[in-house]
C-alpha positions as CSV (number, residue, x, y, z in Angstrom):
1,M,74.3,77.0,98.0
2,K,73.2,80.0,99.9
3,L,76.2,80.8,102.1
4,S,80.0,80.2,102.1
5,I,82.1,81.2,105.1
6,V,85.9,81.4,104.6
7,A,88.5,81.6,107.3
8,T,92.3,81.0,107.3
9,L,94.1,79.0,110.0
10,Y,97.5,80.0,111.3
11,Q,98.3,79.3,115.0
12,S,94.5,79.1,115.4
13,A,94.3,75.9,117.5
14,P,93.1,77.7,120.7
15,Y,90.2,79.3,118.9
16,I,89.0,76.7,116.4
17,S,86.4,75.0,118.7
18,E,84.7,78.2,119.7
19,F,85.0,79.7,116.2
20,Y,83.3,76.6,114.8
21,Q,80.4,76.7,117.2
22,R,79.7,80.4,116.8
23,T,80.2,80.4,113.1
24,S,77.9,77.4,112.6
25,A,75.2,79.1,114.7
26,A,75.5,82.3,112.6
27,A,75.4,80.3,109.4
28,R,72.3,78.4,110.4
29,Q,70.5,81.6,111.2
30,F,71.5,83.0,107.8
31,A,71.0,80.0,105.5
32,G,69.4,77.2,107.4
33,D,71.2,74.0,106.4
34,D,72.4,75.4,103.1
35,Y,75.9,76.6,103.9
36,E,79.6,75.6,104.0
37,I,82.5,76.7,106.2
38,I,85.8,76.6,104.4
39,L,88.9,76.6,106.6
40,V,92.2,77.2,104.8
41,N,95.3,75.9,106.7
42,D,98.1,78.3,105.7
43,G,100.9,76.1,106.9
44,S,100.1,76.5,110.6
45,P,102.9,75.2,112.8
46,D,100.5,74.0,115.5
47,N,97.7,71.4,115.4
48,S,95.2,73.6,113.7
49,L,94.9,71.2,110.7
50,D,94.2,68.2,112.9
51,L,91.5,70.0,114.8
52,A,89.9,71.3,111.6
53,V,90.0,67.9,109.9
54,G,88.4,66.4,113.0
55,L,85.5,68.9,112.6
56,S,85.1,68.1,108.9
57,K,84.6,64.4,109.7
58,S,81.8,65.1,112.2
59,D,80.2,68.0,110.2
60,P,79.7,67.8,106.4
61,H,79.4,71.6,106.3
62,I,83.1,71.9,107.0
63,V,85.6,71.9,104.1
64,V,89.4,72.0,105.0
65,I,91.9,73.2,102.4
66,D,95.5,72.3,103.4
67,L,98.1,74.4,101.6
68,S,101.5,72.8,101.0
69,R,103.2,75.5,103.1
70,N,102.7,79.0,104.5
71,F,101.9,81.3,101.6
72,G,100.7,84.3,103.6
73,H,97.3,85.5,104.8
74,H,96.2,87.3,101.6
75,K,97.0,84.3,99.3
76,A,95.3,81.9,101.6
77,M,92.2,84.1,101.6
78,M,92.1,84.2,97.8
79,T,92.5,80.4,97.7
80,G,89.6,80.0,100.0
81,L,87.4,82.4,98.1
82,A,88.2,80.5,94.8
83,S,86.7,77.3,96.4
84,T,83.4,78.9,97.5
85,R,80.1,77.8,96.0
86,G,77.7,80.1,97.9
87,Q,75.7,83.0,96.6
88,S,76.8,85.0,99.6
89,I,80.3,84.8,100.9
90,F,81.4,85.8,104.4
91,L,85.1,86.2,104.9
92,I,86.4,86.4,108.5
93,D,89.5,85.7,110.6
94,S,89.4,82.6,112.8
95,D,91.0,84.1,115.9
96,L,87.7,85.5,117.2
97,E,89.0,89.1,117.1
98,E,86.2,89.5,114.6
99,E,82.8,88.2,115.7
100,P,81.0,85.6,113.5
101,E,77.7,87.2,114.7
102,W,78.5,90.2,112.5
103,L,77.1,88.2,109.7
104,D,73.5,89.1,110.7
105,S,74.1,92.9,110.8
106,F,76.1,92.7,107.6
107,Q,73.2,91.0,105.9
108,R,70.7,93.5,107.1
109,Q,72.8,96.4,105.9
110,M,73.5,94.7,102.5
111,D,69.8,94.2,102.0
112,A,68.9,97.8,103.1
113,E,71.5,99.4,100.8
114,M,71.3,96.9,98.0
115,S,75.1,96.6,98.0
116,D,77.5,93.9,96.9
117,V,79.9,94.2,99.8
118,V,79.6,95.1,103.5
119,Y,82.9,95.3,105.3
120,G,83.9,96.2,108.8
121,V,85.9,99.2,109.9
122,Q,87.2,99.9,113.4
123,G,86.3,103.2,114.9
124,K,89.6,103.0,116.9
125,R,92.4,100.8,115.9
126,K,93.2,98.1,118.5
127,G,96.7,97.9,120.0
128,G,99.0,100.4,121.6
129,F,100.1,103.9,120.6
130,F,102.8,102.6,118.3
131,E,100.5,100.2,116.4
132,R,97.9,103.0,116.0
133,I,100.4,105.5,114.7
134,T,102.0,103.1,112.2
135,G,98.6,101.9,111.1
136,A,97.4,105.5,110.4
137,L,100.7,106.2,108.6
138,F,100.3,103.1,106.4
139,Y,96.8,104.1,105.2
140,R,97.7,107.7,104.5
141,T,100.9,106.7,102.6
142,F,99.0,104.1,100.6
143,R,96.2,106.5,99.6
144,F,98.7,109.3,98.7
145,L,100.9,107.1,96.5
146,T,98.2,104.9,94.9
147,G,95.1,107.1,94.7
148,I,93.0,104.2,96.0
149,N,90.6,105.4,98.7
150,Q,91.1,102.5,101.2
151,P,89.5,103.4,104.6
152,N,91.5,103.5,107.8
153,N,91.4,100.5,110.1
154,I,89.6,98.2,107.7
155,V,89.2,94.6,109.0
156,T,89.1,91.2,107.2
157,A,85.4,90.5,108.0
158,R,83.1,91.2,105.0
159,L,80.0,89.9,103.4
160,M,80.2,89.7,99.6
161,S,77.9,88.8,96.8
162,R,78.7,86.0,94.3
163,R,79.2,88.4,91.4
164,Y,81.6,90.5,93.4
165,V,83.7,87.5,94.4
166,D,83.8,86.2,90.9
167,A,85.1,89.6,89.8
168,L,87.6,89.7,92.6
169,L,89.0,86.3,91.5
170,L,89.7,87.7,88.0
171,H,92.8,89.3,89.5
172,R,95.7,86.9,89.1
173,E,98.6,88.8,90.6
174,R,101.4,86.6,92.1
175,E,102.3,89.4,94.6
176,L,98.9,89.9,96.2
177,N,97.7,92.9,98.2
178,I,94.1,91.9,98.8
179,G,93.2,95.2,100.5
180,G,93.8,97.2,97.3
181,L,92.0,94.5,95.2
182,W,88.9,94.8,97.4
183,I,88.7,98.5,96.4
184,V,89.7,98.4,92.7
185,T,87.2,95.5,92.0
186,G,84.5,98.1,92.4
187,F,80.7,97.4,92.8
188,N,78.6,99.0,95.4
189,Q,80.4,98.7,98.8
190,C,79.5,100.0,102.2
191,Q,81.1,99.9,105.6
192,Q,79.9,99.1,109.0
193,L,81.5,100.3,112.2
194,V,82.7,97.4,114.3
195,R,84.8,96.8,117.4
196,K,87.6,94.3,116.9
197,H,88.7,92.4,120.0
198,S,92.3,91.7,121.0
199,T,92.6,87.9,121.6
200,S,96.0,87.1,120.1
201,P,99.3,88.9,119.6
202,T,100.0,90.4,116.2
203,T,102.3,88.4,113.9
204,Y,103.2,91.6,112.0
205,S,106.6,93.0,113.0
206,L,107.7,96.5,112.0
207,S,109.8,95.1,109.2
208,R,106.8,93.0,107.9
209,K,104.6,96.1,108.1
210,F,107.1,98.1,106.1
211,G,107.4,95.3,103.5
212,H,103.7,95.1,103.3
213,L,103.5,98.8,102.6
214,V,106.2,98.6,99.8
215,N,104.3,95.7,98.3
216,A,101.0,97.4,98.5
217,V,102.2,100.7,96.9
218,T,104.2,99.0,94.1
219,S,101.3,96.7,93.3
220,F,98.9,99.6,92.5
221,S,101.0,102.6,91.6
222,S,103.8,103.7,89.4
223,L,104.2,107.0,91.2
224,P,107.6,106.0,92.8
225,L,109.0,105.6,89.3
226,V,107.6,109.0,88.3
227,F,109.0,110.5,91.4
228,T,112.4,109.0,90.5
229,F,112.2,110.7,87.1
230,Y,111.4,114.1,88.4
231,S,113.9,113.8,91.2
232,G,116.6,113.0,88.7
233,L,115.5,115.9,86.5
234,F,115.6,118.3,89.4
235,I,119.0,117.1,90.5
236,S,120.3,117.5,86.9
237,I,118.9,121.0,86.5
238,S,120.3,122.1,89.9
239,A,123.7,120.6,89.0
240,L,123.8,122.5,85.7
241,G,122.9,125.7,87.6
242,Y,125.6,125.2,90.1
243,I,128.2,124.5,87.3
244,F,127.2,127.7,85.6
245,Y,127.6,129.5,88.9
246,L,131.1,128.1,89.4
247,A,132.1,129.0,85.8
248,V,131.0,132.6,86.4
249,R,133.0,132.8,89.6
250,Y,136.1,131.3,87.9
251,F,136.1,133.5,84.8
252,F,134.7,136.8,86.1
253,V,135.3,136.9,89.9
254,A,138.7,135.1,89.9
255,S,137.8,133.1,93.0
256,P,138.4,129.4,92.4
257,P,136.0,127.2,94.3
258,G,137.3,124.9,97.1
259,G,136.0,122.7,99.9
260,Y,136.9,119.1,100.3
261,T,134.2,118.5,102.8
262,S,131.4,119.8,100.5
263,I,132.7,117.6,97.7
264,I,132.6,114.4,99.8
265,A,129.2,115.3,101.2
266,S,127.9,115.8,97.6
267,I,129.3,112.5,96.5
268,W,127.7,110.7,99.4
269,L,124.4,112.4,98.8
270,F,124.2,111.7,95.1
271,S,125.6,108.1,95.5
272,G,122.8,107.4,98.0
273,L,120.2,108.9,95.7
274,I,121.4,106.8,92.8
275,I,121.4,103.6,94.8
276,F,117.9,104.5,96.2
277,F,116.5,105.1,92.7
278,L,118.0,101.9,91.3
279,G,116.4,100.1,94.2
280,V,113.0,101.5,93.4
281,Q,113.3,100.4,89.8
282,G,114.6,97.0,91.0
283,I,111.4,96.4,93.0
284,Y,109.3,96.9,89.9
285,I,111.6,94.7,87.8
286,S,111.3,92.0,90.5
287,K,107.5,92.2,90.3
288,V,107.7,91.8,86.5
289,F,110.0,88.9,87.0
290,S,107.5,87.3,89.4
291,E,104.5,87.8,87.2
292,V,106.1,86.5,83.9
293,K,107.0,83.2,85.6
294,Q,103.3,82.5,86.1
295,R,103.8,80.5,89.3
296,P,100.6,79.8,91.3
297,Y,100.2,82.1,94.3
298,S,99.3,79.1,96.4
299,I,99.5,75.3,96.2
300,V,96.8,73.1,97.8
301,R,98.1,69.8,99.2
302,Q,94.8,68.3,100.3
303,I,91.1,69.1,100.5
304,Y,89.1,67.4,103.3
305,R,85.3,67.1,102.9
306,G,83.8,64.9,105.6
307,S,85.4,61.5,105.5
308,Q,86.8,62.1,102.0
309,E,90.3,63.4,101.2
310,E,90.9,64.9,97.8
311,D,94.4,65.2,96.3
312,F,94.2,68.6,94.6
313,L,97.1,67.9,92.2
314,K,95.5,64.7,90.7
């Protein structure tokens, strides 16, 4: 098969019909009749699944993968990629904020630069001031703590070669951060400046963004643990220095130290640091706990191909 297109569905009902029409047109221009469109229903609460299944019955190019519940965008994307058969794979969101027509320009750049991946990058992040600031802070913090050079304002849409996707699927983490995996998989990758539309409200709250940052950093870097060690070392050395200073005052200056407020403040400070450092270590321990259980990162309930329904678990 020449082309596979993968998109996830979550509250996507208002966009499915137009997405299908535009994506099918772009696929025919790219691959003629030799393509498939894989739609992964990530436990969408609306009728996205029913609409997608209806399309699969009328168009044999449509494959619908229904997950047993909501597993999250990244895990749904990896599940869809694992089901692809095409030599070229186009990953895109289904809410039409990213244009299916980008496939043509991505292909031309891929051929011109002989690359394995062409991905979209926004020149200016969509959204208000707060969203742009938090987005820039996320990317800078991620690069600083992991050393992975992930570009600012990267989007989901990307055209990938078969060998790149096969290499990407070798990663079997249970706690996925697909943005980092895109980079560490390697190969020749190039970016294309795109303009992302604003057709739907974001589902990422501030708390989810912060949780996403913590997961991203701890998935690719042990620097927080190293920081904990050096912080503890610095505190211990400074404490020893202060003890020496107090001893000198007590034995040679005859001025006994005092200060109830400073003692309480010190207790609060160091207690907070201890709890913080234990929390950092706890995050890493929880990731080890999640990995050793070897649970699947997603579970497919049903696969729909035309009029056929496949029970994935049989």
